[in-house]
C-alpha positions, 0 to 999 in steps of 0.5 A: 334546570330541574324538572318540576314534579307534583307537590304533596296535595297538588292535583294531577291530570291523568285523563286520556290525552286524546287528540293531543296525544302526539303533542304530549311526551312521557313525563314523571308526575311524582318523584319522592324518596321511595315513589315514582309515578309517571305517564308513558305515552306510547305511539302505535307499534312502539315496543319496550323490550324486556326490562325490569323495574327497580321496584314493585310496580303497577301499570294502569292503561289510561287509553289505547291498548297494549300487550303486556308480556310478563310471567311467561305469558301475554295479555292485552290491557285496555283502558281501566285495566291495571296490573301489579308486578313484583320487584324486578319482574321482567316484562315487555310492552307493545303498543297496539294503538296510541296508548298512555299508561300510568306507572307507579314504582315503589323504589328501594332507595337507601 
């Protein structure tokens, strides 16, 4: 069975999950040749160990609070904050609260 992603022109709901946080899983919202957009739901205490994305990315905090480790430093992200990371920049994320992030990846697919 294939996973359904948004079609060009289709509206996508990226509002905070709020009380429904625990009922929702992370999901890929858009998958195209050179673009992926996904919502990542992270429960408090969840740690994403250092990793590298397969392209240039943006990370936008939709709800909650996370600590982002990148470029040799740490910074907290809160709703409304966004960060851009260059291609394959090592980074790690720790959820300080139940949080959801909107992540956009510009892929290098051939």
